[in-house]
C-alpha positions in Angstrom: 2.0 12.1 -13.4 -0.9 9.8 -12.6 -4.2 9.9 -14.5 -7.8 9.2 -13.6 -10.7 8.6 -16.0 -13.8 9.8 -14.2 -16.8 7.7 -15.2 -20.2 9.1 -16.0 -22.3 7.2 -13.5 -25.6 5.5 -14.5 -28.6 6.2 -12.3 -32.2 6.4 -13.4 -34.6 8.6 -11.4 -34.3 11.4 -8.9 -31.3 12.5 -6.9 -30.2 9.5 -4.9 -29.5 9.7 -1.1 -25.9 10.0 0.0 -26.0 6.3 1.0 -27.1 5.5 -2.5 -24.4 7.7 -4.0 -21.8 5.7 -2.0 -23.3 2.4 -3.2 -23.4 3.6 -6.9 -19.7 4.7 -6.7 -18.8 1.3 -5.3 -20.6 -0.5 -8.0 -19.4 1.6 -10.9 -15.9 3.0 -10.1 -12.4 1.8 -9.1 -10.5 2.6 -6.0 -7.8 5.3 -6.1 -4.9 4.9 -3.6 -3.8 8.0 -1.8 -0.5 6.6 -0.5 2.5 8.7 -1.3 4.6 10.0 1.6 6.6 12.9 0.3 8.4 14.2 3.4 10.4 11.8 5.5 10.0 13.7 8.8 6.3 13.0 8.5 6.5 9.2 8.0 3.1 8.1 9.4 0.9 6.8 6.5 -2.8 6.1 7.2 -4.6 3.9 4.8 -6.5 6.1 2.4 -8.5 5.4 -0.8 -11.1 7.2 -2.8 -13.7 6.8 -5.5 -14.8 9.5 -7.9 -17.5 9.7 -10.6 -19.9 12.2 -12.0 -23.7 12.2 -12.5 -25.3 15.1 -14.5 -23.9 18.3 -13.0 -22.4 16.8 -9.9 -19.1 15.3 -8.9 -19.4 12.4 -6.5 -16.5 11.3 -4.2 -16.2 8.8 -1.5 -13.1 8.7 0.8 -12.1 5.7 2.9 -9.7 6.2 5.8 -8.1 4.0 8.4 -5.9 5.8 10.9 -4.6 5.8 14.5 -5.9 9.2 15.5 -9.2 11.0 14.7 -9.9 14.6 15.5 -12.8 16.9 14.6 -12.8 20.2 16.3 -13.8 22.5 13.4 -17.4 23.1 12.7 -17.4 26.4 10.8 -17.6 26.5 7.0 -14.2 27.5 5.6 -12.6 26.9 9.0 -9.2 25.2 9.6 -10.3 21.7 8.8 -6.7 20.7 7.8 -5.8 20.7 11.5 -8.3 17.9 12.1 -8.4 14.4 10.4 -8.9 15.8 6.9 -9.3 14.6 3.3 -8.9 17.0 0.4 -9.5 17.2 -3.4 -8.0 19.9 -5.5 -9.3 20.5 -9.0 -8.4 22.8 -11.9 -11.4 22.5 -14.2 -9.8 24.3 -17.1 -6.1 23.2 -16.5 -5.1 26.9 -16.4 -3.2 27.1 -13.2 -6.2 28.2 -11.1 -7.9 25.6 -9.0 -10.4 24.9 -6.2 -9.3 23.3 -3.0 -12.1 21.1 -1.5 -11.2 20.2 2.1 -13.3 18.2 4.6 -12.6 17.1 8.1 -13.8 13.6 9.2 -17.2 14.9 10.2 -17.7 16.6 6.9 -17.0 20.3 7.8 -16.1 21.9 4.4 -13.5 24.4 3.4 -13.4 25.6 -0.2 -11.0 28.1 -1.8 -10.0 29.3 -5.2 -6.9 30.8 -6.7 -3.6 30.3 -8.6 -1.4 29.1 -5.8 -1.0 29.0 -2.0 -1.1 32.7 -1.7 -3.8 35.1 -3.0 -6.6 32.5 -2.5 -10.2 33.5 -1.9 -12.8 31.6 0.1 -15.9 30.5 -1.8 -19.0 31.9 -0.2 -20.6 29.6 2.4 -23.8 30.1 0.3 -22.3 27.9 -2.3 -20.1 25.7 -0.1 -23.2 24.6 1.8 -24.6 23.2 -1.4 -22.0 20.4 -1.2 -23.8 17.4 0.4 -21.7 15.5 2.9 -22.1 12.4 5.0 -19.5 10.9 7.3 -19.7 7.5 9.0 -18.5 9.4 12.2 -21.5 11.7 12.2 -21.4 15.5 12.2 -20.7 16.4 15.8 -17.2 17.7 16.9 -14.9 15.8 19.2 -11.4 15.9 20.6 -8.7 13.5 19.6 -9.3 9.8 20.0 -6.5 7.3 19.7 -6.8 3.7 18.6 -7.6 2.0 15.3 -10.3 3.9 13.4 -11.9 3.4 10.0 -14.2 6.0 8.6 -15.6 7.1 5.3 -17.0 10.3 3.9 -19.3 10.8 0.9 -19.5 14.2 -0.8 -21.6 15.5 -3.7 -20.1 18.6 -5.3 -22.5 20.5 -7.6 -21.5 22.5 -10.6 -22.7 25.7 -8.8 -19.7 25.6 -6.5 -17.4 26.4 -9.4 -18.3 30.0 -9.3 -15.1 31.3 -11.0 -15.4 29.0 -14.1 -18.0 28.4 -16.7 -18.6 24.7 -16.4 -21.6 23.8 -18.5 -21.3 20.2 -17.6 -18.5 17.8 -16.7 -18.7 15.5 -19.8 -15.4 15.6 -21.7 -13.7 17.9 -19.3 -9.9 17.6 -19.3 -8.8 18.9 -15.9 -6.0 18.5 -13.4 -6.0 17.9 -9.7 -4.8 15.9 -6.7 -6.1 14.0 -3.6 -4.7 14.4 -0.1 -5.0 13.2 3.5 -3.6 15.3 6.4 -4.0 15.9 10.1 -1.8 18.8 11.1 -2.7 18.9 14.7 -3.2 15.2 15.4 -0.6 13.3 17.5 0.9 11.9 14.3 0.9 14.8 11.8 0.8 13.4 8.2 0.7 14.6 4.6 -0.2 11.8 2.2 -0.9 12.5 -1.5 -2.2 10.8 -4.7 0.4 12.4 -7.0 3.8 13.0 -5.5 5.0 16.5 -4.6 8.7 17.5 -4.7 9.1 20.3 -2.2 11.3 20.5 0.9 8.4 20.9 3.3 4.7 19.9 3.0 2.8 22.1 0.5 -0.3 20.8 -1.3 -0.6 23.9 -3.4 1.7 22.7 -6.1 0.0 22.9 -9.4 2.9 21.3 -11.2 2.3 18.2 -9.2 -1.4 17.8 -10.2 -2.3 14.6 -12.2 -4.7 14.4 -15.1 -8.4 14.0 -14.2 -10.3 13.3 -17.4 -14.1 13.2 -17.4 -15.8 10.8 -19.8 
């Protein structure tokens, strides 16, 4: 399995803006390629990369996507964002089989769940989910599918408070597991691209055994 070393980012002063967060990630972290096609019947592979770091009690991530079709219909917190142009980050803070699924469509609409597998998951309360800061280069207004050649990015700041089912004092030294994904179930080219490979007959991102190591400095 692949491994990421998540850097403790350097920033002096108050909480930076999301534009500044993106710039700091670009200055201090390396790109992660999300480029594994696991299911041959879904062969379309958009270009997807990400950066991750942490600052204090926040995880910072910036996704970069280039794809043929963009779709953003979902605007409700914990709605079906996976049907749109969507990026995802799954994380098990304690490497105990239970994990959070952070999912965002291309206008930043969030969906966050928690549990020990695909079934028996619970939604995290919108009170906490809305504490995740998001900024997409496509804005935050919904739209129907557009076809062409599109590049977009999404910056998210995930605070410690969202991890409501775990005692996470801080991220320093945390030895966790997780995976990164890109999907678009209801786009004209449905696709399921991952960071770590998944060995199942049909697309299923809820495969804890396929998570890679995510180690925080």
